[in-house]
N, C-alpha and C positions, 0 to 999 in steps of 0.2 A: 516603514514598518507596517502602515495600515494595509498595503497590498498583500504583505506576507501574512497578515492576520486574516484577510478576507478569503484567501484561497482555502485554507484549512477549514474555515467556517463554512464555506459554500459546500466543501466536500462532506463535512459532517452532517449538514442538513440534507444533502442529496441521499447519503446513507441512511439517514433517520427515516425520511419519507419513503425511500425504497423499502427499508425494513417494515415500515407501517403498511405499505401496499402488499408485501408478502404476507404479513400476518393476517390482513383482511382476506386475502385469497384463501389462505389456509383455513381460517375460521369459517369462510363461506362455504368451502368444500366440506369441512366437517360437520357444519350445520346441516347442510343438504343430506349428508349421509345419516346423520342422527335423526333428522325429521323423517327420512325414509324408514328408518329402523322403528322409530316410535309409531309411525302410521301403519307399517306392517304388523307391529304387535297389536295395535288397536283393531286392525282389520281381522287378525287371527281371532282376537277375542269376540268380535262380531260374529265371525263364522262358527265359532263354537256355540255361542248363544243361539243362532239361527238353526243350527243342526239339532240342538236339543229340542227346540220348538217343533221342528219337523218330526223328530222321532216320536215326541209325546203325542203329537196330533194324529199321526198316520200309522205308526207301527206298534206303539206300546199297547194299544187295546187289542190288537190282532192275536190270533193263535198262529205263530210263525210256522209251526209243524204242519199246518194245513197246506203249505206251499209244496210239500213233497209229494203227496199223493192226491190227486183229484183236486188240485188247487188251482185249476185254469181259471175259474170264475174270480177268485180272490186276486190272481195275478193280473187279470184283465182290469179289475178295478183299480189296482195300484198303478198299472200302465197308464190308464186314463188320468188318474189323479196327477201323477208326476209329469206326464206329457203336457198337461195343461200349464203347469208352472214352468216347465222347460221352455214352452212357447212363449211365455212372458218374460223369459230370462231371469226368473226368480231363482232357479236352480239350473245346474248343467249336468247333473247325473246323481244317481243314488244307487247304493248296494247295501244289502243285508247279509252279514257274514255270521256263520256259526263255526265254533271251534271244532277242529278235527285232531286236536293235540298239539302241544308246544306252541309255537308262534304261527302254525299254519291254520288256515281257515278256508271254508268252502263257501262260495256265493250262492245263497239260497234264492236271492232275488237281485236282479239289477235291470236297469232301464236299458242297458246294452246287452242284447241277446247273447252275444258271443262270450260274455262273462258268466253266465248263468250255469252253475254246476261246476265251475272251475276252482281249482285249488290254488292259493297263493300263500306266500309267507308275508304276513302283516307286520313283521318286526315289532317295534314298540307298541303298535296299536293293538296287538294281541293281548297286552296287559289290561285292556279295558274290559274284557270278558269278566263278568261278575261284578262289575262296579257301574257307577253312573258318572264316571269321569269323562272328560272330553279333551281332545287335543286337535290342533289345527296348524297347517303350515301352507305357505304359498307354493303352488306348483310351478316348478322351474322348467326352462327349456330342456327337452330331452329327458324328462322324468319318465315319460311313458312312450312306448313305440307308436310311431305316427302322430304323436303330439296332438291328441284330440281336443285338448282344452286351450283356449286362447289366454293370452297374457292377462294377469290380474286375477286368475282363478285360484281359490283357496280349496284345499282339501281337508275336510274336517271328519273325525271319528268320535262317536259317543256310545258309550256302553249302556244297555237298557235290558229290562226284563219284559217279556211279552205277558199277555194275560194269563198264561199258565205258570209264570215265574221262570221259564227257561231264559237262559243268559245269551245275548247276542250283541253284536256290534253294528251300528248303523253308520254308514258312510255316505257323505253328501259332498258334491262339488258345487261351490257357490261363487258367484261373481262378487266383486268387491268394488262397486262404483264409489263407494264413500272413501276409498283409500286415497285417490288423488286429491279431493277436496281437503281431506284430513292433513296430508302433507302440506298443501298450500297454506291452510290455516296455520299450521305450526310455524311454517317459515315467515308468514306475514305478520305473526303475532309477536315473535320474540327475536327473530333474526335481525330486523332493523334496529331493535334496542341494543342488541349486542354489538353489531357493527358500529352503530352510531357512538356507543360508549367508547369503543377502541379508537375511533377517529378523534373523538374529543381528548381522550388521554394522549393519543399521539401528537395531536397539535399542541396540547398543553405542555407536554415534555419536550417538544421541539425547541421552545424557548429556553428551557433548562440546558438542553444539549448544546444549543448556540452559546449560552453563557459559559458553560464548562469548556467548550471548544476555544472560544476566545481567550478564556483565562490560561488554558494550557498552552495556546500559541503565544501568548504575551510572555509567559514564563520561559518558553522555549527560546523566544527571540531574544529575551534579556539574558538568558544563559549564554546564548551564541555571542551576544554582544560583550558579555564579561570575559568569555574565552578569548575573543578577538582582542579586547583591550589588554588582556594579560600577555597574549602573544606579542602584540605590538609593543608593550612596555619591555618585554624581554628582548625583542629585537633592537629597540633603541638603546637598551642598556649595553647589549653586545657591540652595537655599533659605536657607542661612546668609548667603550673600553678598547675597541680595536683602533679607533682613531687616536686616542691618547697614547696607545702603544706606538702607533705609526708616527704620530707627530712628535712624540717626546723621545722615548728610549731608542727606537729605531733610528731616528735622525742623528741622535747624539752618538750612538755606537757607529753608524755609517761614517759620520764625520770624523769620528776618532780614527777609524780605520784608514780613511783617505789621508788624514794628517799624518798617520805613521808611515804610510807609503811615501808621502812627500818629503819626510825628514830622514828617511833611511839612507839616502844616497851617499852622504858624508861620513858615514860611520865605519869603523873597522869591522873586520869579519865576525868576531864573536858578538859585538853589540848588534850587528845587523842580523845575525841568526836569531838573537833573542827578540829583536823587533819583529822579524818575519814571523816568529812563533806567536808572538802576541797578536799580530795582525790577523794571522790564521784563525786564532781563537775567537777574535772579535767577528770575523766574517761567518764563522760557523754559528755564533750566537745570534747574529743578525738574521741568518737563514732560519734558525729555529724560532726566533721571535716573529718573524714574518709569516712562518707557517702557523704559529699559534694565532696571529691576527686574522689570517684567512680562515682558520677554523671558527673563531668568534664571529666573524661577518663575512662569508665568502661571497664572491661575486658569481652569480648564477651562470652556468654554461649558456653560450648563445645569448648573451645579454645585448640589448638594443644600444647602439652607439649613442643615440640622442638621450636615452635614459641615463646612461652612465655619466655623460657630460654634464647634464643637469643636475644630477645628484652630487657629483664631485664639486661643481661650482657652488652649490648651495651649502655645502658642509663648512665652508670657510666663513668665519666671523667677518662681515663686511664694514662695520663701522659706518662712516659717511661715504663710502665708495659706492658707486653705481655699477653693479655687475650685470651685463647684458649677455644673453645666450641666444645664438642664432644658429639653429640646425638647418644647414643647407643640404646635408646628406646624412643619411643614416643607413645602417646595415647591422646584421647580427655579428657580434664578435664572440670569439671563444674566451675561456675564462682567463688566460694569461694576457691576451691582448686587451681585454676589458679592464683588468687590473692595471695594466701599464697606462691606458688612457686616464683612468681615474686618478693614478698617483701623479702623473705629469700635470694634468689640469689642476688638481688641488694644490700642488706645489707652486705652479706658476701664478695661480690666482693669489695664493697666500703671500708670495714674494711681492706681488704688485700692491696688495693691500697694506702690507706691513712696512715695506722699504722703499717703495717707488713714489710715495707721496702722490698717488694717482687720483684723479677724480672719477674716471670712467675705466672699467675693464670689459672688454668684449671677448667673448669665447665663440668661435665660429667653427663649423665643420663643413667640409667640402670634399668632393671627389676629384683628385688630380694626381694621376699616376699612383693611386693607392688612397688609403684613407687618411685625410689630412685634418688635424685639430689645431686651430691657431688660437693663442691667447695673447691679446694685444692691450697694452694699457698706455695711457697718456701721461705717465709719470716722469721722472727726472732722468730716466735712463741709468746708464752705468756710471754717471759722475759720482754719485754717492756710494755705488756699490763697490767701487774700486778699493775702498778702505777695508772692505770685508775680505779677510785672508781666504784665498782658495776658492771663492765663489762657490761655497759648499752646496747651496741649493741647486745651482746649475749642474754641478758634477753629480749630484744625486739623480737629477732628471736624466742626465746623459746615461748613467748606469742603468736605469730602468729601461730606457729606450733600447740600449744595446742587448738587454736581456731577452727581448722579443724580436730582434733583428730590425728595429725601426730606426729612423734617423731623426736627429733633434737639431734644429737650426735656431739660432738666437741672433736677432738683429736689434741693435741698440745704439744709442749715441747720447751725449750730454743734452738734455732738454728734449729729446726726440721720442722718449718713451721706449718700451721694450716690446718686441714681438717674438714669442716663442712658437715655433711650428714643429709639430710632431707628425711624422709621416710614417704610416704603417704599410708595409708591403701588401699586396692583395693576398687574400686568403688562398 
């Protein structure tokens, strides 16, 4: 039973640890995604703050309308200022937008000359006109034709009013060098704690899973054992009933039928007709009872000769008689032949034990022009059996042998024991 318990236990532990590994992998992936999202949000907040600072320092004090007419000197100053910061990679681009209606806006200034004077739809960013709010997002691949900004660039918009109170939107493209350290800091700070807690929980519950698996396996093994015991008990009871039926009622009725056949010769015709009718009823009832016995404990099809002989010999109460079984030949027998071997061996061993005063009974199988089963005892032979009318046991064995086309030979003599040989033709 221990091996039966260990197999499901190992399987439960493998599934438990496999599930733990999957959970750790999923949590790790989710943690990296969450850390990236948090780091991105923090980087966007930094970009908004830095853009506010740039706007307050460089464009809020100006009169932006000066850039329309004759503002070359102001434009050159802004170019020089922002070019210096671009050179230090503090910013990657700036644009000042004025509203032209709806969500569309015109670039009154940009460090990119090709954008100056162009009109674009700013979408949500157009809502910042007339406010001091800011929004920022990370520039993704393909957001702009030619992809002028490298990975990690944030685009931020902030609404402002210049020195005259006119409303504009300041746009800046900023690098986010702090984003990667921020993500790494998040991962190194709480990811080990989360994963470590899961590992501890998984290893702790592994013992509980193992105990539950062992308990379930034990209960299952006990259930199977109880079912097996119930089936074996039912089989033994059916065998006992079938054997009592065969050894008692069937033997008596068969003997009665044979006795009727032997005494009918000297009767007149009316009495003989009645006797024949009674004998016919007995034979019919014997057949029905034999069928019932086979249903109670049938012989399996293609039964092994050795198993059938051993089983039949073991079913007879032995008393002080030593019953030896020597299987010199074995083969598969069909149901009828196996039943015949069982009946002849059981009857021959029973006769030797009950009537022959034998000390030893040997049951031997061999292959000699067919399947031979020999039951030999060292008893008194037929000297004592001659007093038994009709030798009913022998006649019953002959009847069984005839029913399957087998031959039955009996060798005996006073003091010489008895040898019963059953020879079944080849299949």
